TORKE-476856 format. One record per residue (C-alpha): residue in three letters; x negated, z, y negated. Coordinates in steps of 0.5 Angstrom, whole numbers, plus 500, padded with zeros to 3 digits. Layout:
BEGIN
+------+-----+-----+-----+
| type |   X |   Z |   Y |
+------+-----+-----+-----+
|  ALA |   X |   Z |   Y |
...
+------+-----+-----+-----+
//
This chain:
BEGIN
+------+-----+-----+-----+
| type |   X |   Z |   Y |
+------+-----+-----+-----+
|  MET | 449 | 368 | 711 |
|  VAL | 452 | 367 | 705 |
|  LYS | 452 | 360 | 701 |
|  PRO | 449 | 360 | 694 |
|  ASN | 456 | 357 | 691 |
|  GLU | 460 | 361 | 696 |
|  GLY | 465 | 365 | 692 |
|  ILE | 465 | 361 | 686 |
|  SER | 472 | 359 | 683 |
|  ILE | 473 | 355 | 677 |
|  ALA | 480 | 355 | 674 |
|  PRO | 483 | 354 | 668 |
|  ALA | 485 | 360 | 664 |
|  PRO | 491 | 360 | 659 |
|  PRO | 490 | 357 | 653 |
|  LEU | 487 | 361 | 647 |
|  THR | 490 | 361 | 640 |
|  LEU | 487 | 358 | 635 |
|  GLN | 486 | 365 | 632 |
|  GLN | 481 | 366 | 637 |
|  LEU | 477 | 360 | 635 |
|  CYS | 477 | 356 | 642 |
|  LEU | 473 | 362 | 644 |
|  SER | 473 | 366 | 651 |
|  PRO | 468 | 372 | 650 |
|  LYS | 465 | 376 | 655 |
|  LEU | 466 | 383 | 652 |
|  SER | 461 | 387 | 655 |
|  PRO | 454 | 386 | 658 |
|  THR | 456 | 390 | 664 |
|  LYS | 462 | 387 | 666 |
|  GLU | 462 | 381 | 671 |
|  ILE | 462 | 375 | 668 |
|  SER | 468 | 371 | 669 |
|  LYS | 468 | 364 | 672 |
|  ASN | 474 | 362 | 668 |
|  ILE | 473 | 356 | 663 |
|  ALA | 478 | 356 | 657 |
|  PRO | 481 | 349 | 656 |
|  SER | 481 | 347 | 649 |
|  VAL | 487 | 347 | 644 |
|  THR | 489 | 341 | 641 |
|  THR | 496 | 342 | 639 |
|  SER | 498 | 343 | 631 |
|  THR | 502 | 349 | 632 |
|  GLU | 498 | 354 | 628 |
|  ASN | 495 | 349 | 623 |
|  ILE | 496 | 355 | 618 |
|  ALA | 491 | 360 | 622 |
|  MET | 486 | 354 | 622 |
|  ASP | 486 | 353 | 615 |
|  ARG | 485 | 360 | 614 |
|  CYS | 479 | 360 | 618 |
|  CYS | 476 | 354 | 614 |
|  SER | 477 | 358 | 607 |
|  ASN | 473 | 363 | 604 |
|  SER | 478 | 367 | 602 |
|  SER | 476 | 373 | 606 |
|  SER | 468 | 372 | 604 |
|  SER | 469 | 378 | 598 |
|  SER | 472 | 383 | 603 |
|  ASN | 467 | 381 | 608 |
|  THR | 462 | 383 | 603 |
|  ARG | 465 | 389 | 602 |
|  ARG | 465 | 391 | 609 |
|  LEU | 458 | 388 | 611 |
|  SER | 454 | 394 | 608 |
|  SER | 458 | 399 | 611 |
|  MET | 459 | 396 | 618 |
|  TRP | 452 | 392 | 619 |
|  ARG | 450 | 396 | 625 |
|  GLU | 456 | 394 | 629 |
|  VAL | 455 | 387 | 627 |
|  GLN | 448 | 388 | 629 |
|  GLY | 451 | 390 | 636 |
|  SER | 450 | 398 | 636 |
|  LYS | 457 | 398 | 640 |
|  ASN | 456 | 392 | 644 |
|  TRP | 460 | 388 | 639 |
|  GLU | 466 | 392 | 642 |
|  ASN | 473 | 390 | 638 |
|  LEU | 469 | 384 | 634 |
|  VAL | 469 | 378 | 639 |
|  ASP | 476 | 378 | 642 |
|  PRO | 479 | 376 | 637 |
|  LEU | 472 | 374 | 634 |
|  ASP | 472 | 378 | 627 |
|  SER | 471 | 374 | 621 |
|  LEU | 465 | 378 | 619 |
|  LEU | 462 | 377 | 625 |
|  ARG | 463 | 370 | 625 |
|  SER | 460 | 369 | 618 |
|  GLU | 454 | 373 | 620 |
|  ILE | 453 | 368 | 626 |
|  ILE | 454 | 362 | 622 |
|  ARG | 449 | 365 | 617 |
|  TYR | 444 | 366 | 622 |
|  GLY | 445 | 360 | 625 |
|  GLU | 444 | 356 | 619 |
|  PHE | 437 | 360 | 618 |
|  VAL | 435 | 357 | 625 |
|  ALA | 438 | 350 | 623 |
|  ALA | 433 | 350 | 617 |
|  CYS | 427 | 350 | 622 |
|  TYR | 430 | 343 | 624 |
|  ASP | 431 | 341 | 617 |
|  ALA | 424 | 343 | 615 |
|  PHE | 420 | 340 | 621 |
|  ASP | 416 | 334 | 620 |
|  LEU | 417 | 329 | 626 |
|  ASP | 414 | 323 | 622 |
|  PRO | 407 | 321 | 626 |
|  ASN | 405 | 318 | 619 |
|  SER | 405 | 324 | 615 |
|  LYS | 400 | 329 | 614 |
|  ARG | 404 | 335 | 616 |
|  TYR | 406 | 332 | 622 |
|  LEU | 409 | 337 | 627 |
|  ASN | 409 | 342 | 621 |
|  CYS | 413 | 344 | 616 |
|  LYS | 414 | 339 | 611 |
|  TYR | 414 | 345 | 605 |
|  GLY | 411 | 351 | 603 |
|  LYS | 413 | 358 | 604 |
|  ARG | 416 | 359 | 597 |
|  ARG | 420 | 353 | 597 |
|  MET | 422 | 352 | 604 |
|  LEU | 429 | 355 | 604 |
|  SER | 431 | 352 | 597 |
|  GLU | 429 | 345 | 600 |
|  VAL | 434 | 346 | 606 |
|  GLY | 439 | 348 | 602 |
|  LEU | 438 | 356 | 603 |
|  GLY | 435 | 357 | 596 |
|  GLU | 441 | 362 | 595 |
|  SER | 440 | 366 | 601 |
|  GLY | 437 | 372 | 598 |
|  TYR | 431 | 371 | 603 |
|  GLN | 424 | 370 | 602 |
|  VAL | 419 | 367 | 607 |
|  THR | 413 | 371 | 608 |
|  LYS | 410 | 367 | 614 |
|  TYR | 410 | 361 | 618 |
|  ILE | 410 | 361 | 626 |
|  TYR | 406 | 357 | 630 |
|  ALA | 406 | 356 | 638 |
|  THR | 402 | 353 | 643 |
|  PRO | 404 | 350 | 650 |
|  ASP | 399 | 351 | 655 |
|  ILE | 401 | 345 | 659 |
|  ILE | 395 | 345 | 663 |
|  ASN | 396 | 352 | 666 |
|  VAL | 404 | 352 | 667 |
|  PHE | 404 | 344 | 669 |
|  PRO | 397 | 343 | 673 |
|  ILE | 399 | 337 | 677 |
|  GLY | 397 | 331 | 673 |
|  SER | 396 | 335 | 667 |
|  ASN | 390 | 330 | 666 |
|  ASN | 394 | 325 | 664 |
|  ILE | 398 | 328 | 659 |
|  SER | 395 | 326 | 652 |
|  ILE | 400 | 329 | 648 |
|  GLY | 396 | 334 | 644 |
|  SER | 398 | 340 | 648 |
|  SER | 393 | 345 | 646 |
|  CYS | 395 | 345 | 638 |
|  GLY | 399 | 349 | 635 |
|  LYS | 406 | 347 | 633 |
|  TRP | 410 | 350 | 627 |
|  ILE | 416 | 353 | 631 |
|  GLY | 419 | 358 | 626 |
|  TYR | 418 | 363 | 620 |
|  ILE | 419 | 370 | 618 |
|  ALA | 423 | 372 | 612 |
|  VAL | 425 | 378 | 609 |
|  SER | 432 | 380 | 604 |
|  ASN | 430 | 381 | 597 |
|  ASP | 433 | 387 | 593 |
|  GLU | 439 | 384 | 591 |
|  GLU | 441 | 381 | 598 |
|  THR | 439 | 388 | 601 |
|  LYS | 444 | 392 | 597 |
|  ARG | 449 | 387 | 599 |
|  LEU | 447 | 387 | 607 |
|  GLY | 447 | 395 | 607 |
|  ARG | 439 | 395 | 609 |
|  ARG | 433 | 391 | 609 |
|  ASP | 433 | 385 | 614 |
|  VAL | 427 | 382 | 617 |
|  VAL | 429 | 375 | 620 |
|  VAL | 425 | 371 | 625 |
|  THR | 428 | 364 | 627 |
|  PHE | 426 | 359 | 632 |
|  ARG | 427 | 352 | 633 |
|  GLY | 429 | 349 | 640 |
|  THR | 425 | 344 | 644 |
|  VAL | 422 | 338 | 640 |
|  THR | 415 | 336 | 643 |
|  SER | 414 | 333 | 650 |
|  PRO | 410 | 340 | 652 |
|  GLU | 416 | 344 | 650 |
|  TRP | 420 | 340 | 654 |
|  ILE | 416 | 341 | 660 |
|  ALA | 415 | 348 | 659 |
|  ASN | 423 | 349 | 659 |
|  LEU | 423 | 346 | 666 |
|  MET | 419 | 351 | 669 |
|  SER | 423 | 356 | 673 |
|  SER | 418 | 360 | 676 |
|  LEU | 418 | 368 | 675 |
|  THR | 412 | 372 | 673 |
|  PRO | 411 | 379 | 671 |
|  ALA | 411 | 379 | 663 |
|  ARG | 406 | 385 | 663 |
|  LEU | 406 | 385 | 655 |
|  ASP | 405 | 393 | 655 |
|  PRO | 398 | 394 | 656 |
|  HIS | 399 | 401 | 658 |
|  ASN | 405 | 400 | 662 |
|  PRO | 405 | 393 | 665 |
|  ARG | 412 | 394 | 669 |
|  PRO | 411 | 389 | 674 |
|  GLN | 418 | 389 | 676 |
|  VAL | 420 | 386 | 669 |
|  LYS | 419 | 378 | 670 |
|  VAL | 420 | 372 | 665 |
|  GLU | 420 | 365 | 666 |
|  ALA | 413 | 362 | 666 |
|  GLY | 414 | 357 | 661 |
|  PHE | 417 | 361 | 656 |
|  LEU | 412 | 366 | 657 |
|  SER | 406 | 361 | 656 |
|  LEU | 409 | 358 | 649 |
|  TYR | 409 | 366 | 647 |
|  THR | 402 | 368 | 649 |
|  SER | 398 | 362 | 649 |
|  ASN | 392 | 361 | 644 |
|  GLU | 390 | 354 | 641 |
|  ASP | 384 | 351 | 645 |
|  LYS | 379 | 352 | 639 |
|  LYS | 374 | 358 | 638 |
|  PHE | 377 | 359 | 631 |
|  GLY | 384 | 356 | 632 |
|  LEU | 391 | 360 | 631 |
|  GLY | 392 | 366 | 635 |
|  SER | 398 | 366 | 640 |
|  CYS | 405 | 366 | 637 |
|  ARG | 406 | 373 | 640 |
|  GLU | 400 | 375 | 635 |
|  GLN | 402 | 372 | 629 |
|  LEU | 409 | 375 | 630 |
|  LEU | 407 | 382 | 632 |
|  SER | 402 | 382 | 626 |
|  GLU | 407 | 380 | 621 |
|  ILE | 413 | 384 | 623 |
|  GLY | 409 | 390 | 624 |
|  ARG | 406 | 389 | 616 |
|  VAL | 413 | 388 | 614 |
|  VAL | 416 | 394 | 617 |
|  ASN | 410 | 399 | 615 |
|  LYS | 411 | 396 | 608 |
|  TYR | 419 | 398 | 607 |
|  LYS | 418 | 404 | 611 |
|  GLY | 423 | 409 | 610 |
|  GLU | 429 | 404 | 608 |
|  ASP | 435 | 402 | 612 |
|  MET | 432 | 396 | 616 |
|  SER | 434 | 391 | 621 |
|  ILE | 430 | 386 | 625 |
|  THR | 434 | 380 | 627 |
|  LEU | 432 | 374 | 631 |
|  ALA | 435 | 368 | 632 |
|  GLY | 434 | 362 | 636 |
|  HIS | 437 | 355 | 639 |
|  SER | 435 | 353 | 646 |
|  MET | 428 | 354 | 647 |
|  GLY | 428 | 358 | 641 |
|  SER | 433 | 363 | 644 |
|  ALA | 428 | 365 | 649 |
|  LEU | 422 | 366 | 645 |
|  ALA | 427 | 370 | 640 |
|  LEU | 429 | 375 | 646 |
|  LEU | 422 | 375 | 649 |
|  LEU | 420 | 378 | 642 |
|  ALA | 425 | 383 | 642 |
|  TYR | 423 | 385 | 648 |
|  ASP | 416 | 386 | 646 |
|  ILE | 418 | 389 | 639 |
|  ALA | 422 | 394 | 643 |
|  GLU | 417 | 395 | 649 |
|  LEU | 411 | 396 | 644 |
|  GLY | 415 | 401 | 639 |
|  VAL | 413 | 396 | 633 |
|  ASN | 420 | 398 | 631 |
|  ARG | 419 | 405 | 630 |
|  ASP | 419 | 408 | 623 |
|  LYS | 416 | 415 | 623 |
|  LEU | 418 | 416 | 616 |
|  LEU | 425 | 416 | 616 |
|  ASN | 429 | 422 | 619 |
|  THR | 423 | 426 | 619 |
|  HIS | 427 | 432 | 617 |
|  HIS | 430 | 431 | 624 |
|  HIS | 423 | 431 | 626 |
|  ASP | 425 | 425 | 630 |
|  ASP | 423 | 417 | 630 |
|  HIS | 427 | 412 | 627 |
|  THR | 428 | 406 | 631 |
|  VAL | 430 | 400 | 627 |
|  PRO | 435 | 396 | 631 |
|  VAL | 433 | 389 | 634 |
|  THR | 438 | 384 | 635 |
|  VAL | 438 | 377 | 638 |
|  PHE | 443 | 371 | 636 |
|  SER | 442 | 366 | 641 |
|  PHE | 445 | 359 | 640 |
|  GLY | 445 | 355 | 647 |
|  GLY | 440 | 359 | 650 |
|  PRO | 437 | 359 | 657 |
|  ARG | 436 | 365 | 662 |
|  VAL | 429 | 368 | 660 |
|  GLY | 428 | 373 | 666 |
|  ASN | 430 | 377 | 672 |
|  SER | 435 | 383 | 673 |
|  GLY | 429 | 388 | 671 |
|  PHE | 428 | 384 | 665 |
|  LYS | 435 | 385 | 663 |
|  GLU | 435 | 392 | 665 |
|  ARG | 429 | 394 | 661 |
|  CYS | 432 | 390 | 655 |
|  GLU | 438 | 394 | 655 |
|  GLU | 434 | 401 | 656 |
|  LEU | 430 | 399 | 650 |
|  GLY | 437 | 398 | 646 |
|  VAL | 435 | 391 | 645 |
|  LYS | 442 | 387 | 643 |
|  VAL | 443 | 380 | 644 |
|  LEU | 449 | 376 | 642 |
|  ARG | 449 | 369 | 646 |
|  ILE | 453 | 363 | 643 |
|  THR | 454 | 358 | 649 |
|  ASN | 458 | 352 | 650 |
|  VAL | 461 | 352 | 657 |
|  ASN | 459 | 344 | 658 |
|  ASP | 452 | 346 | 656 |
|  PRO | 447 | 345 | 662 |
|  ILE | 441 | 349 | 659 |
|  THR | 445 | 355 | 658 |
|  LYS | 446 | 355 | 666 |
|  LEU | 438 | 355 | 667 |
|  PRO | 433 | 357 | 670 |
|  GLY | 437 | 360 | 676 |
|  VAL | 442 | 356 | 677 |
|  PHE | 443 | 359 | 684 |
|  LEU | 439 | 365 | 684 |
|  ASN | 442 | 369 | 678 |
|  GLU | 446 | 375 | 676 |
|  ASN | 452 | 373 | 680 |
|  PHE | 448 | 372 | 687 |
|  ARG | 444 | 379 | 687 |
|  VAL | 450 | 383 | 690 |
|  LEU | 454 | 382 | 696 |
|  GLY | 461 | 384 | 696 |
|  GLY | 460 | 388 | 690 |
|  LYS | 456 | 393 | 694 |
|  TYR | 450 | 391 | 697 |
|  GLU | 444 | 388 | 693 |
|  VAL | 440 | 382 | 696 |
|  PRO | 433 | 383 | 698 |
|  TRP | 431 | 377 | 693 |
|  SER | 435 | 381 | 687 |
|  CYS | 428 | 381 | 684 |
|  SER | 427 | 374 | 684 |
|  CYS | 434 | 373 | 681 |
|  TYR | 435 | 370 | 673 |
|  ALA | 440 | 374 | 669 |
|  HIS | 443 | 373 | 662 |
|  VAL | 442 | 379 | 657 |
|  GLY | 447 | 381 | 653 |
|  VAL | 454 | 379 | 650 |
|  GLU | 457 | 372 | 651 |
|  ILE | 461 | 368 | 646 |
|  LEU | 463 | 362 | 650 |
|  LEU | 465 | 356 | 646 |
|  ASP | 468 | 349 | 649 |
|  PHE | 467 | 343 | 646 |
|  PHE | 465 | 336 | 649 |
|  LYS | 464 | 329 | 646 |
|  MET | 464 | 323 | 650 |
|  HIS | 459 | 318 | 647 |
|  ASN | 453 | 323 | 646 |
|  PRO | 452 | 328 | 652 |
|  SER | 446 | 331 | 648 |
|  CYS | 452 | 334 | 643 |
|  VAL | 454 | 339 | 648 |
|  HIS | 447 | 343 | 646 |
|  ASP | 447 | 341 | 639 |
|  LEU | 446 | 347 | 634 |
|  GLY | 450 | 343 | 629 |
|  THR | 456 | 342 | 633 |
|  TYR | 456 | 350 | 635 |
|  LEU | 456 | 351 | 627 |
|  SER | 461 | 346 | 626 |
|  LEU | 466 | 349 | 631 |
|  LEU | 465 | 356 | 628 |
|  LYS | 466 | 354 | 621 |
|  CYS | 472 | 350 | 622 |
|  PRO | 475 | 349 | 629 |
|  LYS | 479 | 343 | 627 |
|  ARG | 474 | 339 | 625 |
|  LEU | 472 | 338 | 632 |
|  GLN | 475 | 334 | 638 |
|  VAL | 474 | 340 | 643 |
|  GLN | 479 | 336 | 648 |
|  ARG | 475 | 335 | 655 |
|  GLU | 475 | 327 | 656 |
|  GLU | 478 | 325 | 662 |
|  GLY | 474 | 320 | 667 |
|  ILE | 468 | 321 | 663 |
|  ASP | 462 | 322 | 668 |
|  PHE | 458 | 327 | 664 |
|  ILE | 453 | 329 | 669 |
|  ASN | 451 | 322 | 670 |
|  LYS | 450 | 321 | 662 |
|  ALA | 446 | 327 | 661 |
|  LYS | 442 | 325 | 667 |
|  GLU | 441 | 318 | 663 |
|  PHE | 439 | 322 | 657 |
|  VAL | 434 | 327 | 660 |
|  ILE | 430 | 322 | 664 |
|  SER | 430 | 316 | 658 |
|  ARG | 427 | 322 | 653 |
|  ALA | 422 | 324 | 658 |
|  GLN | 420 | 316 | 659 |
|  ASN | 419 | 315 | 652 |
|  LYS | 415 | 321 | 650 |
|  LEU | 410 | 322 | 656 |
|  ASN | 405 | 317 | 659 |
|  PHE | 407 | 314 | 666 |
|  ASN | 404 | 318 | 671 |
|  ALA | 407 | 325 | 667 |
|  ALA | 413 | 322 | 666 |
|  LEU | 415 | 321 | 673 |
|  GLN | 413 | 328 | 675 |
|  TRP | 418 | 330 | 669 |
|  LYS | 423 | 326 | 671 |
|  ASN | 423 | 329 | 678 |
|  ALA | 424 | 336 | 675 |
|  ALA | 429 | 333 | 670 |
|  MET | 433 | 330 | 676 |
|  ASN | 432 | 337 | 680 |
|  MET | 435 | 341 | 674 |
|  VAL | 441 | 336 | 673 |
|  ASN | 443 | 336 | 680 |
|  MET | 443 | 343 | 681 |
|  VAL | 448 | 344 | 675 |
|  GLN | 452 | 338 | 678 |
|  SER | 452 | 342 | 685 |
|  GLN | 455 | 348 | 681 |
|  ARG | 460 | 344 | 677 |
|  THR | 463 | 341 | 683 |
+------+-----+-----+-----+
//
């Protein structure tokens, strides 16, 4: 009998150069995921290279390159030769989409006394300007709301959860590049961004770890394609009102279909970006778009009598696993491209499926275990960051920290602190968050789920 952790060895890899930006990329989604963790580089022997990374001297050349190689940047070749070392153009695009995601946090109203509580602070026309992206060249076309269905996902003690779980919360937006930006990009870009977990129902949904068939295509349910129940609930649940909001899914597919039809005949891309829970929603949407064929433009390339498929790309920041191996394989068949930017110290990226994941479904590299359909699997290519901060364990999952390291590595202390019990600090942080946000009975259940999550992560690290 094979033990869950058997065969895992975590050993330090040779130090990476600063030209690699302290990154340890996974070059292909089909290659085995390495267990080596690259140690941080804190020497000053390559300060010149670091300064070059922080400068804007390559921005003009990147602009010229982007219009001609945007398909490669969007993953048409699985980012081959772009992540090792990290290409400056790809790096700038990752940052750009990350800032669109950060805007979701900046614009989200968390003031309980505000009339816009748990909604966007600003109207669509001025939202990007208010968060510092007025020169981005994009126009917001729709706000997106999601409704956590806690009653169905977390039924035990759900009557005690008086947190308005049946109401839709603002979770992101859709924006489209204007004509000038479209010329610079080389195509019309449709961006959909999602924030991460903020409200208590979302935290609860994040901690669910049961697989359920996605069944998003009514004509072909594909029962072997399974996804995490909590994420699917956020994606598909409606408001608990007769004339309330439609599901997050309905809002998204309707608007994306409208935009694709409006700009039919143009070169176009659909870029989905999210952080944490938002990464899961982005991947679910990417799969849904491709499975339903919402990204097919029949007017382009009609002289070849062939449908044109608008590329769908996900930029995932600190994202968890979303589905099983069947989900991963179907995404690859459909041509969905996923670039995952993760932190080696971030426990969220190891969930769900700490034990049953892509590393344990095949024995000896030959024999697929009977429970492989119940194994979670990451999708796409991974860029692995390594940073750690002693005083606040939540920073290992913070989007701002991800973007800061990508923008300028020398601004962050990326050396692992000795003698710091990170897991215990993270445990205290997670539990205190649960107790502050939920009433007593619900908090006890949430606390147990949180303890299980952290203990599983600890067992994998030791």
